[in-house]
C-alpha positions in Angstrom: 13.2 -12.6 21.8 12.7 -16.0 23.5 15.1 -18.8 23.7 15.1 -21.1 20.7 14.7 -24.0 23.1 11.2 -22.8 24.1 8.6 -25.3 23.0 6.1 -24.3 20.2 2.4 -24.6 21.0 -0.2 -24.6 18.3 -3.8 -23.9 19.2 -6.9 -22.2 17.8 -7.1 -18.4 18.1 -10.0 -16.7 19.6 -11.4 -13.1 19.4 -9.1 -11.9 22.2 -6.1 -12.7 20.0 -7.2 -10.3 17.2 -4.9 -7.3 18.2 -1.8 -9.5 18.3 -2.7 -11.1 14.9 -3.2 -7.6 13.4 0.2 -6.6 14.8 1.9 -9.7 13.4 0.2 -9.2 10.0 1.4 -5.6 9.9 4.9 -6.3 11.0 5.3 -9.3 8.6 4.1 -7.4 5.6 6.3 -4.4 6.3 9.3 -6.7 6.7 9.0 -8.1 3.2 11.9 -7.3 0.9 11.0 -4.1 -1.0 12.3 -5.7 -4.2 9.3 -8.0 -4.0 6.7 -5.4 -2.8 7.5 -1.7 -2.7 7.0 0.2 0.6 3.9 1.8 -1.0 2.6 -1.7 -1.9 3.3 -2.9 1.7 1.4 0.1 3.1 -1.5 -0.6 0.7 -1.5 -4.3 1.8 -1.2 -3.6 5.6 -2.0 0.1 6.3 -0.5 1.9 9.3 -1.9 1.8 11.9 -3.3 -1.7 11.7 -7.1 -1.9 11.4 -7.8 -3.6 14.8 -11.6 -3.5 14.4 -11.4 -5.4 11.0 -9.3 -8.1 12.7 -11.6 -8.3 15.7 -14.6 -8.7 13.3 -12.7 -11.3 11.3 -12.1 -13.3 14.5 -15.7 -13.0 15.6 -16.7 -14.7 12.3 -14.5 -17.7 13.3 -17.3 -20.1 12.4 -16.1 -19.7 8.8 -12.4 -20.3 9.4 -9.9 -21.9 11.7 -7.1 -19.6 12.7 -4.2 -21.7 14.1 -1.7 -19.7 16.2 1.8 -20.6 17.2 2.9 -19.6 20.7 6.4 -19.5 22.2 6.5 -18.9 26.0 2.9 -17.8 25.8 3.4 -15.2 23.1 1.7 -15.5 19.7 4.5 -15.4 17.1 2.7 -16.6 13.9 -0.7 -17.7 12.5 -2.2 -19.4 9.6 -5.9 -19.5 8.6 -7.8 -22.4 7.1 -11.2 -22.1 5.4 -12.8 -25.5 5.1 -14.3 -26.9 1.9 -17.9 -25.7 1.6 -17.3 -22.7 3.8 -19.1 -19.6 2.4 -15.9 -17.6 2.9 -13.8 -20.1 1.0 -12.8 -18.6 -2.4 -11.9 -22.0 -3.8 -15.6 -22.6 -4.7 -15.2 -26.4 -4.6 -16.8 -28.7 -2.1 -13.7 -30.8 -1.7 -11.1 -28.0 -1.6 -9.9 -26.2 1.5 -8.3 -22.8 1.3 -5.2 -21.6 3.2 -5.6 -18.0 4.0 -3.3 -15.6 5.9 0.1 -17.1 6.7 2.2 -14.7 8.7 5.1 -15.0 11.1 6.4 -12.1 13.2 9.8 -11.0 11.6 11.7 -11.9 14.8 10.6 -15.5 14.4 10.9 -16.0 10.7 13.2 -18.8 9.4 12.8 -20.9 12.5 10.4 -23.5 11.1 7.3 -22.1 12.8 5.3 -21.5 9.6 6.2 -25.0 8.6 4.9 -26.4 11.9 1.7 -24.4 11.5 1.3 -25.7 7.9 1.7 -29.4 9.0 -0.9 -28.8 11.7 -3.3 -27.2 9.1 -2.8 -30.0 6.6 -3.4 -32.7 9.2 -6.6 -30.8 10.2 -7.7 -30.7 6.5 -7.0 -34.4 6.0 -9.1 -35.3 9.1 -12.0 -33.4 7.4 -11.4 -35.6 4.3 -10.4 -32.5 2.2 -9.0 -33.7 -1.1 -7.3 -30.4 -2.2 -5.8 -27.3 -0.8 -5.6 -24.0 -2.5 -3.7 -20.8 -1.6 -3.2 -17.4 -3.3 0.4 -16.9 -2.2 2.3 -13.7 -2.2 5.7 -13.5 -4.0 7.2 -13.7 -0.5 5.3 -17.0 0.4 5.4 -18.8 -3.0 8.7 -20.7 -2.2 7.3 -21.8 1.2 4.3 -23.4 -0.5 6.3 -24.9 -3.4 8.5 -26.7 -0.7 5.3 -28.2 0.7 4.1 -29.7 -2.6 1.9 -27.0 -4.0 1.8 -26.5 -7.8 1.9 -23.0 -9.2 -1.1 -21.8 -11.2 -2.1 -18.4 -12.5 -0.7 -15.1 -11.4 -3.2 -12.6 -10.0 -3.2 -8.9 -9.7 -5.1 -7.2 -7.0 -5.6 -3.4 -6.8 -5.6 -2.2 -3.2 -5.5 1.5 -2.2 -4.2 2.4 -5.7 -1.4 -0.2 -5.7 -1.2 -3.3 -7.8 -0.3 -6.4 -5.6 0.7 -9.6 -7.3 0.1 -13.1 -6.0 -0.1 -16.6 -7.5 -2.8 -19.2 -7.2 -1.4 -22.6 -6.0 -3.0 -25.9 -5.3 -2.1 -29.3 -3.8 -3.7 -32.7 -3.8 -4.0 -34.2 -0.3 -5.7 -37.6 -0.7 -4.5 -40.3 -3.1 -6.8 -40.7 -6.1 -8.2 -37.1 -5.8 -7.7 -36.0 -9.4 
């Protein structure tokens, strides 16, 4: 692992980063406390081996999302995706609501403020676009992270994936004053 004194650099990802993002996603999901998501649920969420072609295709469709990556000493250690308001891929279905997708940090780098730095970068980006609201469907593992950043908990969702029921919670946040 790199020194904690190494500076963090946040940039946009490109298609050549897709394999590393797939590996971070896989490692992060499989490091979640099994009391939150069983090993079977983790495998349904992030199958072994990672689906590299799916991640490459996802990155090639970047016109619909902004994938922010955090690098330390040149190595990608975390990423967070933003789907802007009005994007066809945005499940929020509101013209003034951005969507926070994939928020994953490699287990070796969790708890070091990296996801928080990525979120601040994403929120500033959304505000520059005059986005009034943000929405996220947060896993049980990520719910506290978003609560600390001012998101309000909404409905619980159940998703069936590969025969396993995965639970997350819809959350939202107002960004601009007067956007009610």
